[in-house]
N, C-alpha and C positions, 0 to 999 in steps of 0.2 A: 623729122624732130631733132634736137641740138643733141639727144642722148644717142643718136646713130653714130656706129663706129665703120659701118661699111663705106669705103672711099675707092674711087678709082687707083689701081694698084700701078705705080711707076715700074715695078718689075715686068710688067707686060710689054714694055717697050724696050727692054733688054734682050739682047741676044742670048742664046743659049750659052755661050761662053762667058757672057758676062754675069749671066744669074749664077753659073757655077763659081766664078771667082767672087761674087758677093755673098755667095752662101760659105765660102771657105773662111772669109773675114768675119762673117758673123758667128762662126763656130769657135772662134778664139776668144769671144767675149764671155765674160761670166754673170752677166746681166739677162742673158736669155735663160729659159727653162733649162734645168739641168739635163733632160733628155736630149736636147739638141746640141750642148755643149760639146765640142770637138767631134761633131757628128754632121760635116757638111752635106752628105749625101741625104740625111733626113730633112735638114733645113731645105736643100733643094726641092724636095718633093712637097714639104709644107708650103713653099714659095708656090708652087705650080697649083697647087689647090687654092691658094689665096688668089692667083690669077684668074682662075675659073669662076671665084666667087666675087671678084672686083674689089679685094681688100689689099691693103698694103702689107709688105712682108713681114714687117715687126708685130702687126696685128695678127696675121695667120700664125707666126709663131706662138702667139699665147692663146690663140682661140681654137686653132685645129691641133688635136692630139690623135697619134697613132697608137692603138692599144692591140697588141697580138695581130699587128698586120691589118687592122681595121681603123679608117679614119674616122674622126668624129668630130663634131661642133660643141661648143658651150651652148647652153639652152639661152644665153644672154646674147650671144652671137647669132642664133637662129631668129629671136625677136629682132634684133637689128636688122637683119637682111628682110625681113617680112615689111618692116616699116620703111626701109629703102626703097622697095619694090611700090610702094604706094598704098599699102595695105593697113588698117588701122589695127593695133594689137593692145588688148586692155588686159590686164592682169591684176588680183586682188585677192587676200586672203579672208575669208568670212568669218564671223564670230563664232560660228560652230567647229572652226579649225580647218574646213576645207579650202582649197585654194583653186581658183576659177581663172581661166584664159579664155578670151574672147577675141575673134579676128573677124573682122568685115573687110572684104576683099574690095580693092579698087573698081573692079570690074564688075561687081555684083553688090551694090550698097544695101540693098534690101534684105539680105540674108546675113545672119549672124552665125559663125561657126563657134561651138562652144565645148570646152573641155573642163571636166572637174575631177579633181584627185582629193580623196580623203583618208582619214586613217584606216577605214575598212577596206578600200581598193589597195592601198600600199601593204596591207597586211595580205590581201589575196594574191599579192605579187611578190610575197616573201620579202619584202623590203623593210617593213617597220621595225625599229629599235636596233638596227646593224649599221655599224659606221657612221657617216654623217645624219644618216636618219634618225640616229639616237641623239646626235648633239643638236641639229637643227632641222627638226621636222617641217617646219612652216616653210622654209626656203626649198628643201628638197621638194615638197609637194606644188610648191609654185614652178620650179624648173621642169617637173614632171608633166604639170599641166601645159606649160608653154610648149615643150618639144612634141607632146602630142597633138595639140591643136594646130601648130605651123605643119606638120606633116600631113593633116586633115585638111587644112584649108588652103595652103599654097606650098605644096612640096616642091614646085619648080624653083623656088628661090634658094634651094639647099645645094644645089648642083651634085646632086646624088650621096652626099653626107647626111643620112638620114637621122644619126642618133647622137645622143650626148655621150659624154665619156662613162658617165655613170650607168646609163644603159648598154653600152659596149661591154664594160666591166661585168656588168649582170648575164649578159649572154656568154661570154666566153671564160668566166671564172668556174674553175672545177675544185676550189678550195672549200674548206669546212662552211664558210660564211654563205656560200649558194646552196648547199644541201645538208651538209651536217650528217652524223650518225644515225640520226633518229629514224629516217626511213627504212634501214636494215632491220632495226629492232622491231618494227611493226609489221614488216613483211613477215619474218619468220615467227613471229609469235602473236599473229592477230588475233588469236583466238584465246589468248591468255591475258587476261585483264591485269592480273597482279604484277606481272613483270614490267608492265607498261607504269603502273603507278608508283613504282619504287625506283625506276630506273633514273640514273643521273641527270639532273637538269643541264641545260644547254648554258656555256659560261655566259654571265651577263657581259655586254660590251665593255670594253677597256677606256673607251672615249680618248684615246690617245691619238695624237696626230702623227702617225708615222713617218710621213712624209718630212714634216717638220723638224723631227727627231734624227731623220736621215741627214738633213742638211747641217746638224751640228756635230755628226761623226767626224772625227779627225784622224782616225787611224783605221786599218782592216779589221781590227780586233773590235773596236766600237761598233762596226757594221756587223760582224758576227753575233755580238751581244745583242743588238738590236733585232736581226733576222731571229734569234732563238725566242727573244721577248714576244714578237709578233706572232710566231708560229704557236706559242704556248697560249696566247690568248685566240687562237683560233681565227685570226684575221689576216692570215698571210694569203692575199689573193695573185694570180699570175701578175698583175699590174705592180705590186709591190715587189715581187720577185724581181722583175725586169729594173724596177728602180734600184733595188740594192746592188744588182749586178752591175748597173751603169756607173753607180757611186764607187763600187769596187774597183772597176777598171780604171776611173779617173785617178783614184787615190794610189792606186799602184805605179799608173804611169808617172805621176807626180814624185813618188817616193824613189822610183829607179833612175830618173832622168838625170839628176845631179850626179851620179855616180858614172854615168856614160851617156855623153850627149849624143851618141849614135844610135843607142837601144830603142827599139820599138816593139811595145808591148801591145799583142792583138787584141788581149781580152783578158778576162778572168772567169772562172766557172764558181759558182755557189751552189754547193749540194744541198739535198734535202735537210741537212743537219746545220746548214749556215757556214760550213767551212768555205773559205775562200782559196782555190787553187790557182796559180798562174799558168798560162798556157800560151804557146807561141812566142815566147820572149827569144829574141836573137840579138 
């Protein structure tokens, strides 16, 4: 189909040294995702994953993400890989609000693999009403139906990258959005109905796009303020912490470089209060 984005990767024809040099060139660009800027090692790894899947390096940088050391694919990339392998992928949102993905394998055209996600299923998984699920539930249901159906119908096209970014964040997140304080209260006071009825409700989703706001931060203080606002909203996941830290590193390097062209900043740390501390400056 014309919408497929999987292509033969020219990087597969490069030597290891050429791929390393190519990754270094890309790392200096500001048009690639922020997590890869000034990070040629991560770019090199993403290109290697792209080679395994047969996709171009620039596509790999936008479609392959590594969250807490776990690589992941976008749901749209999963569907594209399935279609490129010759399988039929059909998705739709029903009038009842559910999302459906159907896959008919090229080698088994008589059988249809089907995955359905609706509000009840998302609530059972603890997803409904959180983050992007609050902003655009129809799209999130469709992405989840696609990733589930591709894993079930044609897992061989994924090259071992079985989960989407959202799914990996869900698996690895230890922040308030994944569990919250409620389980502790119900565990210790299970037999007391009154404390449960008067306990403070969970805060409503802020509906703020934290990554978009991070892109607008011009100073380290801006990042501190955004970190605190995100934490106060109960939406500071490990993935957002990593993004804030990476942005802080880039800002610190940019601010220090004009003063001493030989200065190298290894990184910064951001503590749980959102304070940025320089370390390793030489």
